[in-house]
Backbone as JSON, one array per atom type, in Angstrom:
{
  "sequence": "MSNKLWELLDEMKSPAYEWVDLSHPVNEDTPHYAGYNTLEMTEVFTYDEHTVCASEYKMVSQYGTHIDPPSHFVNGGRTLDQITLKEMLLPLCVVDLTEKVANDVDYAITVADLTAWEEKNGQFPDNSFVAVRTDWSKRTGEDFFAPDESGQPHYPGWSLEALKFLSEKRTITAVGHETPDTDPAIANLIVPWQGERYLLEQDKYQIEMLCNLDQLPPTGAIISCSFPNVSDAPGYTARCIAIYQK",
  "N": [[24.05, 14.7, 26.97], [21.4, 16.0, 24.59], [19.9, 14.79, 21.35], [18.35, 15.33, 18.87], [17.79, 13.99, 16.51], [19.2, 11.6, 16.73], [17.68, 10.68, 18.74], [15.39, 10.41, 17.64], [15.94, 8.83, 15.83], [16.47, 6.12, 17.29], [14.2, 5.59, 18.29], [12.64, 4.76, 15.74], [13.93, 2.53, 15.22], [12.78, 0.98, 17.27], [10.82, -1.65, 18.63], [8.08, -0.44, 18.0], [8.02, 0.35, 15.38], [7.95, -0.51, 11.87], [10.42, -2.48, 9.46], [10.61, -2.41, 6.05], [11.51, -3.87, 3.47], [11.91, -3.28, 0.0], [12.89, -3.99, -2.34], [14.35, -6.74, -4.92], [16.44, -9.86, -4.29], [19.57, -9.19, -5.82], [20.59, -11.08, -8.18], [21.46, -13.56, -10.53], [18.75, -14.78, -11.34], [16.88, -12.69, -10.91], [14.31, -10.67, -11.65], [14.05, -9.29, -14.71], [13.5, -6.83, -17.36], [13.28, -7.95, -20.23], [15.05, -7.61, -22.6], [16.89, -7.42, -21.85], [20.46, -8.25, -20.32], [21.13, -11.18, -18.41], [22.73, -11.01, -15.22], [26.34, -10.88, -15.09], [28.87, -12.74, -12.94], [32.27, -12.37, -12.1], [34.86, -13.69, -10.56], [37.3, -11.9, -8.89], [39.34, -11.36, -7.08], [40.31, -14.03, -4.6], [39.46, -15.83, -1.48], [41.3, -18.17, -0.86], [43.6, -17.77, -2.85], [44.45, -14.95, -2.82], [43.49, -14.26, -0.18], [41.5, -12.28, 0.16], [38.32, -11.09, -1.07], [37.08, -10.35, -3.82], [34.51, -9.32, -6.54], [33.43, -9.13, -10.2], [30.91, -7.55, -11.48], [28.32, -7.68, -14.16], [26.44, -6.14, -15.66], [23.36, -4.35, -16.85], [21.98, -1.03, -16.57], [19.38, -1.0, -15.8], [18.36, -3.04, -13.82], [16.65, -5.62, -12.41], [14.99, -4.47, -9.38], [15.15, -1.15, -9.75], [15.96, 2.38, -10.2], [14.43, 4.58, -12.53], [15.83, 7.39, -13.77], [15.14, 10.68, -15.43], [16.57, 10.85, -17.4], [16.98, 8.69, -18.43], [15.1, 8.08, -20.69], [14.56, 10.97, -21.72], [16.57, 13.18, -23.72], [19.13, 14.71, -22.2], [18.04, 15.26, -20.12], [17.75, 14.98, -16.3], [20.34, 13.11, -15.14], [21.18, 10.26, -13.21], [22.81, 10.71, -10.81], [22.08, 13.32, -10.35], [19.68, 13.41, -9.13], [18.48, 14.67, -6.26], [19.51, 14.77, -2.96], [17.65, 14.95, -1.05], [15.51, 13.81, -2.96], [15.25, 11.21, -2.46], [14.29, 10.52, -0.06], [11.24, 9.89, 1.12], [7.54, 10.85, 1.5], [5.5, 7.7, 1.5], [3.06, 6.42, -0.41], [0.65, 3.77, -0.54], [-1.01, 2.46, -3.26], [-3.52, -0.08, -3.63], [-4.5, -2.2, -5.79], [-4.71, -4.9, -6.13], [-6.95, -6.74, -6.51], [-8.28, -5.78, -8.65], [-6.43, -6.13, -10.7], [-6.27, -8.89, -10.55], [-8.34, -9.7, -11.95], [-8.02, -8.65, -14.05], [-5.17, -8.73, -16.25], [-4.2, -7.03, -17.65], [-5.02, -4.68, -16.87], [-5.08, -1.31, -16.52], [-4.04, 1.45, -14.5], [-6.1, 3.83, -12.78], [-7.76, 7.24, -13.19], [-9.61, 7.35, -11.31], [-9.05, 5.28, -9.71], [-7.04, 6.81, -8.12], [-8.31, 8.68, -7.24], [-10.19, 7.25, -5.47], [-8.46, 6.63, -3.41], [-7.85, 8.8, -2.05], [-10.06, 9.85, -1.36], [-9.96, 8.19, 0.94], [-8.06, 8.26, 2.19], [-7.17, 10.76, 2.13], [-5.71, 13.72, 0.52], [-2.91, 13.17, -1.86], [0.27, 13.49, -0.69], [2.54, 16.52, -0.76], [5.42, 16.37, -2.9], [5.81, 13.61, -2.57], [5.97, 9.86, -2.64], [4.19, 7.72, -4.8], [3.44, 4.56, -4.96], [2.14, 1.42, -6.46], [0.54, -1.17, -5.68], [0.35, -4.46, -6.71], [0.68, -6.86, -6.4], [2.53, -7.94, -8.43], [4.64, -8.94, -7.99], [5.21, -10.99, -6.98], [4.95, -13.05, -8.72], [7.23, -15.24, -10.45], [9.77, -16.36, -13.02], [8.79, -17.04, -16.42], [5.99, -16.32, -15.54], [6.4, -13.83, -15.0], [6.22, -12.26, -16.76], [4.03, -13.14, -17.93], [3.32, -14.1, -20.74], [1.12, -14.78, -23.84], [0.21, -17.07, -26.08], [1.09, -16.34, -28.42], [3.71, -15.33, -27.62], [3.13, -12.71, -26.83], [3.72, -10.18, -24.09], [1.96, -9.39, -20.97], [0.8, -7.56, -18.15], [0.02, -5.38, -15.86], [-0.26, -1.68, -15.53], [0.21, 1.86, -15.5], [-1.98, 4.15, -16.73], [-2.01, 6.5, -18.81], [-3.31, 8.95, -18.12], [-3.65, 8.62, -15.45], [-0.91, 9.5, -14.48], [-0.48, 11.68, -15.73], [-2.58, 12.97, -13.8], [-1.35, 13.21, -11.27], [0.9, 14.0, -12.07], [0.27, 16.62, -12.63], [-1.7, 17.83, -11.42], [-1.27, 17.25, -8.9], [1.47, 17.26, -6.67], [3.55, 15.04, -6.87], [6.74, 13.51, -6.38], [7.76, 10.88, -7.4], [7.12, 7.8, -8.86], [6.44, 4.2, -8.09], [6.04, 0.74, -8.88], [5.38, -2.95, -9.48], [6.02, -4.2, -11.46], [7.56, -5.0, -14.7], [7.38, -2.64, -16.25], [6.43, 0.68, -16.61], [4.0, 1.21, -18.38], [1.04, -0.53, -19.45], [1.65, -3.69, -20.74], [0.15, -4.33, -22.95], [-0.47, -1.87, -24.18], [2.0, -0.63, -25.13], [2.17, -2.07, -27.67], [0.43, -0.07, -29.16], [1.41, 2.76, -28.38], [4.65, 2.86, -28.23], [5.88, 2.65, -24.43], [4.47, 5.13, -23.82], [3.28, 6.29, -21.52], [5.6, 5.94, -19.43], [7.64, 7.7, -20.8], [6.25, 10.41, -20.63], [5.96, 10.74, -18.21], [8.89, 10.73, -17.22], [9.27, 13.12, -18.87], [8.59, 15.08, -17.53], [10.22, 15.37, -15.18], [10.1, 13.76, -13.16], [11.1, 10.86, -11.49], [11.36, 7.23, -11.36], [10.83, 4.14, -9.65], [10.96, 0.8, -10.63], [9.94, -2.59, -10.61], [9.63, -2.92, -7.8], [8.89, -4.82, -4.39], [7.37, -6.85, -1.95], [5.4, -4.92, -1.23], [2.57, -5.49, -0.26], [3.13, -5.55, 2.5], [3.04, -2.81, 3.65], [1.43, -0.29, 5.06], [-1.57, 1.87, 3.73], [-0.98, 4.36, 3.96], [1.34, 6.75, 5.8], [3.91, 5.69, 5.95], [7.17, 6.38, 5.08], [9.7, 6.24, 2.04], [12.92, 5.21, 1.42], [15.11, 5.49, -1.35], [17.92, 4.05, -2.21], [21.09, 4.33, -4.12], [24.08, 4.01, -6.5], [26.41, 6.54, -6.5], [26.79, 6.92, -9.47], [28.22, 8.81, -12.15], [26.53, 10.51, -14.84], [24.61, 8.94, -15.26], [21.73, 6.98, -16.63], [20.43, 5.29, -14.88], [20.16, 2.75, -12.41], [20.22, -0.1, -10.55], [18.39, -0.45, -7.64], [18.44, 0.08, -4.04], [15.73, -0.21, -1.92], [13.81, 0.79, 0.79], [11.37, 0.69, 3.35], [9.41, 2.54, 5.89], [7.22, 2.62, 8.64], [5.01, 3.39, 11.59], [3.67, 1.03, 13.5]],
  "CA": [[23.5, 15.99, 25.94], [20.28, 15.15, 23.42], [20.12, 15.15, 20.26], [16.93, 14.99, 18.77], [17.64, 13.45, 15.36], [19.67, 10.25, 17.21], [16.63, 10.07, 19.62], [14.25, 9.58, 16.52], [16.18, 7.6, 14.93], [16.47, 5.06, 18.52], [12.69, 5.79, 18.08], [12.2, 4.47, 14.54], [14.31, 1.3, 15.35], [12.16, 0.42, 18.33], [9.64, -2.66, 17.98], [6.74, 0.21, 17.35], [8.1, 0.37, 14.04], [8.46, -2.01, 11.09], [10.98, -1.7, 8.35], [10.38, -3.27, 4.92], [12.92, -4.19, 2.05], [11.13, -3.4, -1.14], [13.87, -4.78, -3.51], [14.68, -7.76, -5.2], [17.65, -9.85, -4.17], [20.3, -9.1, -7.28], [21.55, -12.72, -8.28], [21.41, -14.43, -12.03], [17.39, -15.04, -11.03], [16.66, -11.2, -10.38], [13.7, -10.15, -12.6], [14.52, -7.99, -15.56], [12.92, -6.63, -18.74], [13.34, -9.38, -21.3], [15.25, -7.46, -23.66], [18.22, -7.22, -21.1], [21.18, -9.84, -20.21], [20.99, -11.62, -17.12], [23.81, -10.81, -14.44], [27.39, -12.05, -14.78], [29.61, -12.27, -12.19], [33.66, -12.98, -12.08], [35.6, -13.65, -9.07], [38.84, -11.03, -9.2], [40.14, -12.26, -6.04], [39.13, -15.26, -4.13], [40.36, -16.11, -0.31], [42.29, -18.96, -1.52], [44.48, -17.56, -3.77], [44.64, -13.52, -2.43], [43.13, -14.03, 1.47], [40.62, -11.16, 0.24], [37.7, -11.57, -1.85], [36.28, -9.44, -4.5], [34.21, -9.74, -7.65], [33.11, -8.13, -10.78], [29.4, -7.55, -11.44], [28.21, -7.15, -15.46], [24.67, -6.33, -16.07], [22.43, -3.53, -17.4], [21.81, -0.3, -15.47], [18.02, -1.04, -15.54], [18.86, -4.6, -13.66], [16.25, -5.88, -10.9], [14.35, -3.03, -8.52], [16.13, 0.04, -10.02], [15.64, 3.8, -10.85], [14.71, 5.43, -13.87], [15.81, 8.96, -13.76], [14.5, 11.3, -16.57], [17.65, 10.78, -18.47], [16.61, 7.34, -19.17], [14.07, 8.87, -21.58], [14.97, 12.0, -22.22], [18.09, 13.51, -23.85], [19.65, 16.25, -21.57], [17.33, 15.01, -18.41], [18.54, 14.86, -15.4], [21.05, 11.65, -14.58], [21.43, 9.22, -11.67], [23.46, 11.41, -10.0], [21.44, 14.97, -10.55], [18.72, 12.94, -8.19], [18.91, 14.89, -4.93], [19.37, 13.76, -1.53], [16.16, 15.08, -0.25], [14.17, 13.35, -3.06], [15.5, 9.97, -1.88], [13.62, 9.99, 1.18], [9.72, 10.81, 1.08], [6.03, 10.17, 2.43], [5.14, 7.24, 0.62], [1.59, 6.17, -0.56], [0.69, 2.47, -1.65], [-2.56, 2.53, -3.78], [-3.66, -1.61, -3.58], [-5.29, -2.8, -7.01], [-4.53, -6.6, -6.52], [-8.27, -7.25, -6.53], [-8.42, -5.43, -10.27], [-5.19, -6.84, -11.18], [-6.33, -10.41, -10.23], [-9.56, -10.24, -12.36], [-7.52, -8.43, -15.37], [-3.7, -8.29, -16.14], [-4.1, -5.71, -18.53], [-5.28, -3.72, -16.17], [-4.47, 0.06, -16.36], [-4.73, 2.41, -12.99], [-6.96, 4.77, -13.51], [-7.58, 8.85, -12.34], [-10.42, 6.94, -10.54], [-8.52, 4.45, -8.62], [-6.24, 7.63, -7.28], [-9.19, 9.54, -6.26], [-10.87, 6.59, -4.52], [-7.55, 6.36, -2.84], [-7.8, 9.97, -1.77], [-11.18, 9.43, -0.72], [-10.01, 7.58, 2.34], [-6.65, 8.53, 2.95], [-6.45, 11.91, 1.89], [-4.88, 13.75, -0.99], [-1.37, 12.84, -1.75], [1.32, 14.88, 0.14], [3.53, 17.35, -1.9], [6.79, 15.53, -2.65], [5.71, 12.7, -2.13], [6.19, 8.7, -3.59], [3.22, 7.02, -5.15], [3.34, 3.2, -5.4], [0.67, 0.51, -7.0], [0.36, -2.3, -5.6], [-0.56, -5.44, -7.71], [1.4, -8.24, -6.03], [2.86, -8.94, -9.47], [6.57, -9.27, -7.46], [5.14, -12.63, -6.22], [5.54, -14.08, -9.72], [8.54, -15.94, -10.96], [9.97, -16.79, -14.22], [7.81, -16.52, -17.3], [4.72, -15.96, -15.0], [6.34, -12.56, -14.08], [5.81, -11.54, -18.03], [2.97, -13.58, -19.03], [3.26, -13.9, -22.37], [0.22, -15.6, -24.18], [0.37, -18.25, -27.27], [1.82, -15.45, -29.65], [4.73, -14.32, -27.07], [2.69, -10.76, -26.05], [3.88, -10.0, -22.87], [0.72, -9.34, -20.17], [0.8, -7.18, -17.45], [-0.65, -4.19, -15.51], [0.33, -0.35, -15.49], [-0.5, 3.18, -15.24], [-2.27, 4.75, -17.74], [-1.22, 8.24, -19.42], [-4.52, 10.01, -17.63], [-3.59, 8.51, -14.28], [0.06, 9.79, -14.44], [-1.1, 13.43, -16.08], [-3.47, 13.65, -12.82], [-0.1, 13.28, -10.39], [2.55, 15.06, -12.09], [-0.49, 18.22, -12.87], [-3.1, 18.17, -10.54], [-0.68, 16.96, -7.75], [2.89, 17.57, -6.8], [4.3, 14.13, -6.28], [8.13, 13.28, -6.76], [8.1, 10.02, -7.75], [6.47, 6.61, -8.87], [6.75, 3.1, -8.2], [5.41, -0.42, -9.15], [6.04, -3.93, -9.32], [5.79, -4.6, -12.68], [8.95, -4.32, -15.28], [7.47, -1.18, -17.21], [5.24, 1.83, -16.52], [2.51, 1.1, -18.81], [0.44, -2.11, -19.46], [2.19, -4.61, -21.67], [-0.53, -4.53, -24.13], [-0.48, -0.22, -24.11], [3.28, -0.41, -25.66], [1.42, -2.39, -29.05], [-0.13, 0.98, -29.79], [2.16, 3.48, -28.16], [5.3, 2.26, -26.93], [6.25, 3.27, -23.53], [3.68, 6.38, -23.52], [3.25, 6.75, -20.21], [6.93, 6.24, -18.97], [8.29, 8.7, -21.43], [5.59, 11.4, -20.35], [6.64, 10.73, -16.57], [10.22, 11.21, -16.84], [9.98, 14.3, -19.37], [8.05, 16.2, -16.55], [11.54, 15.6, -14.65], [9.87, 12.66, -12.08], [11.86, 9.61, -11.34], [10.5, 5.8, -11.11], [11.06, 3.05, -8.97], [10.23, -0.45, -11.29], [9.97, -3.93, -10.1], [9.51, -3.05, -6.25], [8.36, -5.83, -3.92], [6.74, -6.15, -0.42], [4.14, -3.5, -0.62], [1.91, -6.01, 0.28], [3.24, -5.29, 3.99], [2.64, -1.55, 3.99], [-0.41, 0.38, 4.95], [-1.86, 2.89, 2.43], [-0.44, 5.9, 4.07], [1.87, 6.78, 6.57], [5.25, 4.97, 5.55], [8.5, 6.7, 4.17], [10.41, 5.4, 1.57], [14.04, 5.74, 1.3], [15.73, 4.69, -2.12], [19.66, 4.4, -2.14], [21.82, 3.68, -5.28], [25.6, 4.37, -6.28], [26.41, 8.14, -7.1], [27.34, 7.35, -10.9], [28.4, 9.93, -13.0], [25.76, 10.62, -15.96], [23.86, 7.32, -15.47], [20.64, 6.77, -16.8], [19.53, 4.51, -14.06], [20.62, 1.74, -11.76], [19.66, -1.16, -9.39], [18.55, 0.56, -6.48], [18.13, -0.59, -2.77], [14.37, 1.04, -1.64], [13.37, 0.45, 1.82], [10.03, 1.58, 4.02], [9.84, 2.23, 7.33], [6.08, 3.01, 9.24], [4.66, 2.82, 12.79], [2.93, -0.1, 13.57]],
  "C": [[22.48, 15.29, 24.87], [20.5, 15.57, 22.1], [19.0, 14.42, 19.71], [16.8, 14.35, 17.24], [18.25, 11.84, 15.63], [18.73, 9.61, 18.13], [15.48, 9.77, 18.43], [14.33, 8.27, 15.86], [15.95, 6.41, 16.1], [14.93, 5.08, 18.11], [12.4, 4.67, 16.99], [12.79, 2.9, 14.83], [13.67, 0.33, 16.07], [11.18, -0.63, 17.59], [8.18, -1.97, 17.64], [6.58, 0.67, 15.9], [8.53, -0.79, 12.99], [9.2, -1.35, 9.65], [11.19, -3.09, 7.28], [11.15, -3.19, 3.75], [11.96, -4.37, 0.89], [12.05, -3.7, -2.4], [14.21, -6.09, -3.32], [16.16, -7.9, -4.77], [18.75, -9.63, -5.79], [21.34, -10.5, -7.29], [21.0, -12.92, -10.01], [19.64, -14.4, -12.01], [16.55, -13.81, -11.05], [15.84, -11.38, -11.57], [14.22, -9.15, -13.34], [13.94, -7.88, -16.88], [13.9, -7.83, -19.55], [14.72, -8.95, -22.53], [17.04, -7.47, -22.99], [18.97, -8.73, -20.8], [21.09, -10.18, -19.02], [22.23, -11.26, -16.29], [24.69, -11.78, -14.7], [28.21, -11.59, -13.95], [30.77, -13.09, -12.34], [34.14, -12.52, -10.94], [37.18, -12.94, -9.66], [39.59, -11.68, -7.92], [39.22, -13.3, -5.34], [40.49, -15.26, -2.42], [41.47, -17.39, -0.52], [43.63, -18.68, -2.08], [45.02, -15.78, -2.91], [44.5, -13.65, -0.96], [42.0, -13.06, 1.11], [39.86, -11.67, -0.89], [37.14, -10.12, -2.42], [35.71, -9.98, -6.27], [33.99, -8.56, -8.69], [31.88, -8.33, -11.32], [29.31, -7.15, -13.24], [26.55, -7.16, -15.5], [24.38, -4.55, -15.88], [21.99, -2.44, -16.21], [20.6, -0.5, -14.67], [17.8, -2.78, -14.92], [17.42, -4.82, -12.26], [15.44, -4.57, -10.59], [15.13, -2.29, -8.99], [15.25, 1.19, -10.64], [15.65, 4.07, -12.06], [14.74, 6.88, -13.82], [15.31, 9.64, -14.62], [15.51, 11.06, -17.7], [17.02, 9.43, -19.3], [15.59, 6.91, -20.42], [14.1, 10.35, -22.31], [16.24, 12.49, -22.59], [18.26, 14.82, -23.19], [18.69, 16.31, -20.12], [18.39, 14.69, -17.63], [18.83, 12.93, -15.46], [20.8, 11.2, -13.27], [21.88, 10.46, -10.56], [23.19, 12.87, -9.81], [20.29, 14.41, -9.56], [18.97, 13.25, -6.75], [18.82, 14.16, -3.92], [17.94, 13.79, -1.09], [15.11, 14.34, -1.24], [14.43, 11.53, -2.99], [14.84, 9.28, -0.58], [12.27, 10.43, 1.59], [8.78, 10.18, 1.99], [5.75, 9.09, 1.31], [3.78, 6.71, 0.81], [1.52, 4.68, -1.4], [-1.04, 2.61, -2.07], [-2.5, 0.74, -4.13], [-4.78, -1.58, -4.95], [-4.96, -4.01, -7.07], [-6.05, -7.04, -7.18], [-8.38, -6.83, -8.05], [-7.65, -6.09, -10.98], [-5.69, -8.08, -11.57], [-7.64, -10.44, -11.44], [-9.18, -9.45, -13.99], [-6.09, -7.82, -15.46], [-3.24, -7.68, -16.86], [-4.35, -4.18, -17.78], [-4.42, -2.05, -15.8], [-5.03, 1.1, -15.4], [-5.08, 3.53, -13.66], [-7.12, 6.57, -12.75], [-8.54, 8.38, -10.91], [-10.08, 6.29, -9.43], [-7.67, 5.45, -7.5], [-7.16, 8.34, -6.69], [-9.71, 8.81, -4.99], [-10.11, 6.56, -3.42], [-7.49, 7.52, -1.7], [-9.13, 10.26, -0.98], [-11.51, 8.74, 0.54], [-8.97, 7.77, 2.85], [-5.98, 9.91, 2.85], [-5.67, 12.71, 0.92], [-3.66, 13.14, -0.81], [-0.68, 13.64, -1.45], [1.84, 15.22, -1.03], [4.79, 16.4, -1.4], [6.54, 14.16, -2.34], [5.99, 11.04, -3.02], [4.86, 8.26, -3.59], [3.37, 5.62, -5.34], [2.29, 2.16, -5.57], [1.27, -0.41, -6.87], [-0.29, -3.21, -6.22], [-0.18, -6.6, -7.21], [2.18, -9.14, -7.06], [4.73, -9.04, -8.8], [6.29, -10.92, -6.8], [5.06, -13.34, -7.42], [6.63, -14.47, -10.21], [8.49, -16.21, -12.38], [9.13, -16.33, -15.31], [6.72, -15.94, -17.02], [4.9, -14.33, -14.7], [5.86, -11.52, -15.68], [4.55, -12.13, -18.5], [2.38, -13.64, -19.95], [1.97, -15.0, -23.02], [0.81, -16.63, -25.32], [1.3, -17.6, -28.2], [3.54, -14.98, -28.99], [4.88, -12.92, -26.4], [2.96, -11.36, -24.84], [2.41, -9.56, -21.92], [0.76, -8.96, -18.73], [0.41, -5.88, -17.18], [-0.04, -2.9, -15.67], [-0.25, 0.76, -15.3], [-0.92, 3.56, -16.8], [-2.06, 6.09, -17.88], [-2.01, 9.21, -18.44], [-4.23, 10.12, -16.1], [-1.96, 9.18, -13.92], [0.09, 11.31, -14.56], [-1.63, 13.91, -14.38], [-2.25, 13.45, -11.7], [0.85, 14.23, -10.6], [1.63, 16.82, -12.12], [-0.99, 18.6, -12.29], [-2.53, 18.43, -9.06], [0.87, 17.47, -7.64], [3.83, 16.44, -6.11], [5.74, 14.16, -6.91], [8.19, 12.06, -7.19], [6.87, 8.86, -7.75], [7.06, 5.26, -8.57], [5.57, 1.95, -8.59], [6.3, -1.6, -9.14], [6.28, -4.85, -10.41], [7.24, -3.87, -13.48], [8.69, -3.62, -16.19], [6.12, -0.52, -16.42], [4.16, 1.53, -17.05], [2.12, -0.45, -19.08], [1.31, -2.44, -20.49], [1.65, -4.23, -23.22], [-0.6, -2.61, -24.64], [0.77, 0.0, -25.4], [2.99, -0.78, -27.45], [1.21, -1.16, -29.82], [0.81, 2.39, -29.69], [3.08, 3.31, -27.53], [5.86, 3.51, -25.97], [5.83, 5.21, -23.58], [4.11, 7.02, -22.19], [4.6, 7.22, -19.37], [7.85, 7.46, -19.41], [7.97, 10.14, -21.05], [6.13, 11.79, -18.55], [7.85, 11.39, -16.55], [10.46, 12.59, -17.68], [9.19, 15.5, -18.23], [9.03, 16.32, -15.33], [11.06, 14.76, -13.24], [11.08, 11.31, -12.14], [10.69, 8.43, -10.81], [11.33, 4.72, -10.68], [10.44, 1.67, -9.77], [10.88, -1.96, -10.61], [10.42, -3.79, -8.3], [8.69, -4.29, -6.06], [7.78, -5.42, -2.32], [5.84, -4.97, -0.3], [3.05, -4.17, -0.2], [1.67, -5.99, 2.09], [3.31, -4.01, 4.57], [1.5, -1.02, 4.1], [-0.37, 1.47, 3.66], [-1.25, 4.18, 2.6], [0.04, 5.9, 5.39], [3.19, 6.36, 6.92], [6.1, 6.29, 4.84], [9.2, 5.9, 3.55], [11.56, 6.05, 1.33], [14.86, 4.92, 0.22], [17.38, 5.18, -2.17], [20.14, 3.82, -3.67], [23.08, 4.38, -5.17], [25.68, 5.95, -7.11], [27.22, 7.84, -8.57], [27.25, 8.44, -11.63], [27.36, 9.85, -14.54], [24.95, 9.4, -16.4], [22.45, 7.39, -15.81], [19.55, 6.01, -16.2], [20.44, 3.58, -13.38], [20.15, 0.64, -10.5], [19.6, -0.41, -8.1], [17.83, -0.27, -5.07], [17.02, 0.05, -1.17], [13.88, 0.03, -0.11], [12.26, 1.46, 2.61], [10.01, 1.34, 5.42], [8.43, 3.29, 7.79], [5.85, 2.54, 10.8], [3.65, 1.9, 12.86], [1.45, 0.37, 14.36]]
}
């Protein structure tokens, strides 16, 4: 008996397709927002004492690669458990801005960047996930936040206009980036979290601190974002993967 869905899965697991992990490993060295504590792990059961192994982990909801649902900024907005299953599997569009960021670490993604992508690849699909590649995930330690002599961080991000374009002129479901924040670090000196607040107010979600976007084509991939079904949570560490045909 044939089963189209199983046959499709077998095909996608064939050498004709590439599977890419887009999430950082979760440990004490995982990149995270500077205001959050580092992960703490306690052994609850050990093989030597109990013949089984179990550990307790203490970490903030926004740790490493993570999802921000609307409730992260919006009082009364959708919480983690209210993100629908169909929103967790989406067409993935990757906008490569590595060259611009290499020349300007404070770069803000513009509407022109997005329309230039569309000129080459077609309009962003309905209900898609738009990720911006900056290769920022390749930075480690202090360099991930790139503080200047005064301690002010520097990293790129979205402009408010670019997020408005995707939310109002297109019908995307979510965005993602490699940096620790939606907005460029220096933009937060003027209006803190302006872009992030706007995006979540539109009932969209985002994934922060993605990695390995350099392994993906600009169009044609799908992204799967998974996370625990925690009631009323304002976010959680996420495991995201992308699949595309070679």
